[in-house]
N, C-alpha and C positions, 0 to 999 in steps of 0.2 A: 463492611468487608474491606479485609485488611487492603495495604496499598500493595499491590505487587512489586519486591525487591527490583532495582535496576539491573543488576546482574541477570536474574530470572528474564526479565524484558529484551535484555540482548540475546541472551540463547534463544527466544522465541523465535526472533527476527530472523536469528541465522539458520534456525530449523524451518520455519516458513520456506526461505529461501532457498532452502536445501530441497525443499521438497518441490517447488517450481523446476527448479534444474531438472529434478529427476522427469519430471513428466514433460518439458519441451526439449529437451536433448539426451535421454538416458535411457528411455522406454522404447520399443520398438517401432512407434509410431509417434510424433508431437501431439501431446494434450494441450487442447485448448478448455483451460477451465472454465471460463467466461464470467463465474461470479465469485471474485475472490474478495473476500471482505472480512473483519472481524469474525463477523457469528458464524462463519465458516473454518475457522483455526479450531482444532479441537486439540487439546492438551490430555497428556496421558498422569499419572501420580508424577514424573523426574519432571513435568514440565517441558516434553519434548512436542514439537507442535508436528500437528499432520493436518494438512487438509481435505473439508468433509465436503460434504452435497454436491456429486457430481451429475446432477439433474440436467444441467445444462450444459456441461464439458461436451465437446466434437472432437473427433479425430482427424488428423491429417497427416499427406507426411510432409517429414523432415524439410523438403527442401522448398514446399509450398509457401508462398507469401499471403497476404489474409485473403480470408474466407468468406462469402459472404454465406449467413448463416440465421438472419436473422435477428433482429434488436430484441435480447433478456440481458438479466443481470439488476442491478442494485443502485439508483442513482447514486452521484456523490462520489463511486469507485469505479463507473463506467470511464473509459479514454474519450476524448473528443473527437475523436476520428469515427471512431466503433458506434456513438450515438448520433451520432452525422451519415453515417453510409450501411451502417448494420452489418459489416464487414470487419469479425473478430480476429486475432492475429497473437504471437507471443507478444508482441509489442503492448497491445490492451491490456491481457496478463503482466504484464509489466508495471504499465499505469498503475493497477488496481493493487499490486504489492507495496506500490510506494505507498498509495493513501493510507494502507494499513500500517507499513513502515512508521512513519508521522502520528499515527493515531495514538499505536505503542507508546511512543516517545513523551507524546504531550497530556496522554490521559484523557482525551475529547475523542468526541467524533466527528466522524466526515463531515458533517451538514452541520455541526453546530454553529451557530452565531457566536461569535468570541465575545461580544456586548450587546447592551439594549441598543446602544447607537448607531452599529454598523452591522450590514448584509455579509460583510467578509465571512466565509468558512475557513474551514482551518487550513489545508493545504497556500491557501491565497496568504494566510495570516504569517504562516513560518514561511511564506517565498519573501515576504514584506519587512518580517524583520531580520531574514537573512541578510536583506538589500542595506540594511542600516547596520550591519555587522553588527546584531544582536539576538540572534538565532536560539543562542543558550537559553533566553526569557521564556521561550516555548514549553522548556523540557516541565514536566508534570509538577507543580509545585507543590502535590501531595509528598513529594521522595524528600522534601527537604535538604534538597543540595546534596541528600547520598546519592550521588552518580558520577560517572567516569565522563570528566567532560568532553573528552577527545571522542570517548565512542560513542556519546550524544549528537555531536555535533557529526560524526560519520553516518549514523545513522538517520539523523534528519536529512543531510546532503543528499544521501542516497536515494530517499525518500522523493526529496524534488526533483533529482536526476532521472528518478524510474516516472515519477510523474510530470514529464514535461509534456507539453501542449504540442509539440511536433515529435511523433510518433519516432522520426529519424534521428532525434537527438535522444532518447532512451538507450540505457546501456542494455546488451543482454543480460538476463540472471545472473550468469558466469561472472561477468564484470562486476557489478552491484555484492556479490558474494566475496569477490577478490577486494574489494574495496573494506567491505566490514571486516575480514580477516589480517586487515592492514599490510595484504597484499599489495597493494595499490596505491597510488593517489588517490586523496580524494580529488575528485572531481571542479573544474572550475564553470561554474552558475555562473560567472558574472554578464555574460552576455545575454542581452534580450530577448525575450521569447513571447509569443503571440500570447494576448491576456484573452485569458478564457473565465470567466466568473462562475463560480461556486457558488449561489446563494444557499441559505439553509432553507430546509423545507422540510413538512410534517410527513411529503410522498416520498417514503422511500426507495419504495420497490417498484421495477417496471417488467418484473417474472413473473409467473400466473399464480403463485402464492408465497405466503410468507416464507422462510425458512424457517427448517427447525431447529430450535437451541437447545443446547444441553449443557448441563451443569459444568461440564468440563471447557468449555468453548470462552474464549476471550473476553470479560467481562469490560467494557471501554466507557469512559465517560462520568460525569459529576454528579 
């Protein structure tokens, strides 16, 4: 399969964020998707991104906080507080979209082991490289350096911001879009955060069944 060009990856990331903005802020009720992952991102012929599979979605009033919904979703994309409490929120959706943004940039799956000698999964690896000042080493090597460095930095740093272990430190999806559109500064992620280990695993889903995949969904991985 041909490597997806950088410009299309950035377009897809922005389109996905815009779709979540509509669900969270622009519809008459707030829609919590609860199962955002790369295989639920559908693309049309123009590579416009749409969120699919609303089987686990829940409606709530805009002013309400996290709601107990029962745990459902896909491991590797679920926010730690959602796994712990079963309470879904806009912040837990934002966590998931952060993981997908990192996948798109890196060309790897969320729960892939980075190498045979480590159980460090994708988000932790990108965070590790960021702290070393080497975040661009995480960009998909199949792009052969043909990408916009500033966009790549922003996409991965927004991904890390969204996937912060503390939901109170995550941005709203609107704030994330502003950074991706170069309308706001890249966040300072230098502060330490609680360590949440994301180990690679073959047990991918905690929902009732595997999601339906179409040929137009994002294909992530090596």
